[in-house]
C-alpha positions as CSV (number, residue, x, y, z in Angstrom):
1,M,0.0,0.0,0.0
2,A,1.5,3.3,-1.1
3,K,1.6,6.5,0.9
4,M,-0.7,9.1,-0.5
5,S,0.5,12.6,-1.6
6,H,-0.8,15.7,0.1
7,A,-3.0,16.5,-2.9
8,E,-4.5,13.0,-2.9
9,I,-5.2,13.2,0.8
10,E,-6.9,16.6,0.5
11,A,-9.1,15.3,-2.4
12,A,-10.1,12.2,-0.4
13,L,-10.9,14.3,2.7
14,A,-13.5,16.2,0.7
15,D,-15.7,13.0,0.9
16,L,-15.2,12.5,4.6
17,P,-16.7,15.3,6.7
18,G,-15.3,15.5,10.2
19,W,-11.9,14.0,9.3
20,E,-8.7,16.0,8.9
21,A,-5.1,15.3,8.3
22,R,-3.2,16.0,11.5
23,E,0.5,15.3,12.1
24,G,0.7,12.7,9.3
25,K,-2.4,10.9,10.3
26,L,-6.2,11.0,9.6
27,H,-7.8,12.3,12.7
28,R,-11.4,12.4,13.9
29,E,-13.2,12.8,17.2
30,Y,-16.6,11.1,17.7
31,Q,-19.0,12.2,20.4
32,F,-21.8,9.8,21.6
33,A,-24.6,10.2,24.0
34,D,-22.8,8.4,26.8
35,F,-20.1,5.9,27.7
36,P,-22.0,2.7,26.6
37,H,-22.6,4.2,23.1
38,A,-18.9,5.2,22.8
39,F,-17.7,1.8,24.0
40,G,-20.3,0.1,21.8
41,F,-18.9,1.9,18.8
42,M,-15.5,0.5,19.5
43,A,-16.7,-3.0,20.2
44,T,-19.0,-3.0,17.1
45,A,-16.2,-1.8,14.8
46,A,-13.6,-4.2,16.3
47,T,-14.6,-7.3,14.3
48,S,-14.5,-5.5,10.9
49,I,-11.3,-3.8,11.9
50,E,-9.7,-7.2,12.6
51,R,-10.9,-8.5,9.3
52,M,-9.2,-5.6,7.6
53,N,-6.1,-6.2,9.6
54,H,-5.6,-2.4,9.8
55,H,-5.9,-1.2,13.4
56,P,-6.6,2.3,14.5
57,E,-4.9,4.3,17.2
58,W,-7.9,5.3,19.3
59,C,-8.8,6.5,22.8
60,N,-12.0,6.5,24.7
61,V,-12.9,9.0,27.5
62,Y,-16.5,8.8,28.7
63,N,-18.6,9.7,25.6
64,R,-15.8,10.6,23.2
65,V,-13.6,8.4,21.0
66,V,-10.6,10.0,19.4
67,V,-9.2,8.2,16.3
68,D,-6.0,8.5,14.4
69,L,-5.2,6.4,11.3
70,T,-2.0,5.8,9.5
71,T,-0.4,3.0,7.6
72,H,2.9,2.3,9.2
73,D,4.1,0.1,6.4
74,A,3.5,3.0,3.9
75,G,5.1,5.6,6.2
76,G,1.9,7.7,6.3
77,I,-1.7,7.9,5.2
78,S,-2.8,5.4,2.5
79,A,-6.0,4.3,0.9
80,K,-6.4,1.7,3.7
81,D,-6.8,4.6,6.2
82,F,-9.6,6.1,4.1
83,A,-11.3,2.7,3.9
84,L,-11.2,2.3,7.6
85,A,-12.4,5.9,8.1
86,R,-15.5,5.2,6.0
87,L,-16.1,2.0,8.0
88,L,-15.9,3.8,11.3
89,D,-18.2,6.6,10.0
90,G,-20.8,3.9,9.1
91,V,-20.6,2.3,12.5
92,A,-20.8,5.6,14.3
93,Q,-23.8,6.7,12.2
94,K,-25.8,3.7,13.4
95,L,-25.1,4.4,17.0
96,Q,-25.5,8.2,17.2
């Protein structure tokens, strides 16, 4: 998987509201109604994430989940990160 150029990243971000490129990673913060919804988001996404074999850097504090995505093998953001971002957005939409 190849690292995307700055122009490719910016073009792909146009289709992902709420996501931004930050410090060489795709970044988004989700906010849910409460802790069970935030934790449920992570648990629900985990099976699909494992199938993708592309794991996020994420952190949960109460009703928030902070996500950073990068492809270490590519040395930066790749198409795999955008695929995972779309998956996470789909899971979040069902739980919000």
